[in-house]
C-alpha positions, 0 to 999 in steps of 0.5 A: 467487532468485525471491521470492513476494509477495502485495499487499493494497491499495485502489487508490487513486491511489498504490496504482496507482503502487505496483502499476505499480512492482511489475509492472515489476520482476516478473522476479525475483518470483512475484506470487501475487495482488492482493487488495483491501479497502475503504479509499480507496474502497468495495470495488467501486470499488477492485476494479474499479480493480485490474482496470483496471490488470491490463487496462491492463498486459495481465497475467494476475495473479489479483485477489481482492476482500476485506473491504468494511468494517473489523473494528469501525468504519464504513468511512471513504473518501478520495474527496476525494483519489482521486476518485469512482472512487478512481482518477480522472484517466485513462480506462482504458476498459471492457476491465476488465469482462472481466477475471476476478475470481479470488475474492470471498473474499480470505481463502480466496484468500490462504490457498490462495496461501500454502499453494502456496509455502514462504515469501512476503512481503506488501506491504500498502498499505491498511487491514489488514482482510484481513491481520488476518482472515487471521491470525485465521482461519488463524494457522498461515500466520503462520510462512510469512510472512517479512516484511510491507511496510506503508504506514501509521502515523506517528511524528509527524503524522497526516493524518486526525487529529493522531494517525492516518494514514489506513490505521490510522485506518480499521481500527485494530483490524486494524492492532493484530492485524497488528503483534502477530502477531510477523512482521518488519515494514517500516513506511512511515509519514507522517513519512517518506512525506510529508517524504522520498519526495515528487514535485514538480510538475516530477517529475510533469510528467517522467512525460509523457516516459515513454511510454504508461505514463508518460502514465497515471501522469502523469494519475493523479498530476496529479489526486492532486497537484491534489486534495492542493493543495486541502487545503494539501499543496504536495509530492506524497507517493506513500505506497504506492510506499514499501512496494513500493520498500522491498520491491524496493530497500531501499537507498533507505531508512534506518530504525530498529527500534522496538517499535510499538503501535497505539492502538484507543481512540477518543480516539487511534484509529489512532495508532502509538506507537513505544516510544523509551525506553532500555529499551523494552517489546519487543512487536514489532520494526518497521523504521520507515523514517525517510529516503529518497534522494528523487531515487533513489526518484523515478528508480526509478519512472521506470526501472520505467515504462520497462520497461513501455513 
């Protein structure tokens, strides 16, 4: 059965690898579109990066640009990790400049795509600004979304503050709206992506043996890995691939169901708090991924890349 899916992202090196994995496995998918939002870099950069990937893969998938800043906060980017363009490390050339932008209004674009199908799923690997605005503008779409696969949050460590992961830190108000919408969520948080779903230096080197697409992924991931080493990260977590892999191959992960609250107060901005009491107050039902079969997770990326060569 063909699954309808939208991907909302902010490419971003790990977003780029996640998009690669999604496109490689699209035989049983109807990819309705890719929407972009300000996050890892400013909106212009991340939108161009999505167009670069579509041009590289010679795919005719609609790309729409969305919100350039969070609902309430100022935009906080991650150029120190992803580079000046947000996707440094590989020369994609200039062909992307001819790739058409389907819409400069991702909210209307998403609404039209949702209206065109009976049911769908959304993969979100960025600050949740676009998704939150969609839900607030068109609450009727909520009943058509089977599941959200989100990279964001953490049950343990943060990476921007002690409490907060990047995506939820950038737009905590949007994350709260999305988590309170009542849609089933699978959450890939830092507690899992950093410690369970990482790539080693050797894993990244292996990418060079996987053709043209592997070379591209190697160049991006090597840049990312070297940038992360500068801030003390010795493994190379590919956070956003987890959201795509959990959508495509959920058996790679194990999870626990929690009711998860998103904190918007400035002191704990972006913290995701799971209610672990014996009798929790159930506000939502989130499948929080806790563990990954790391080697199978890694090999699934290699297998996916090979399909594209």
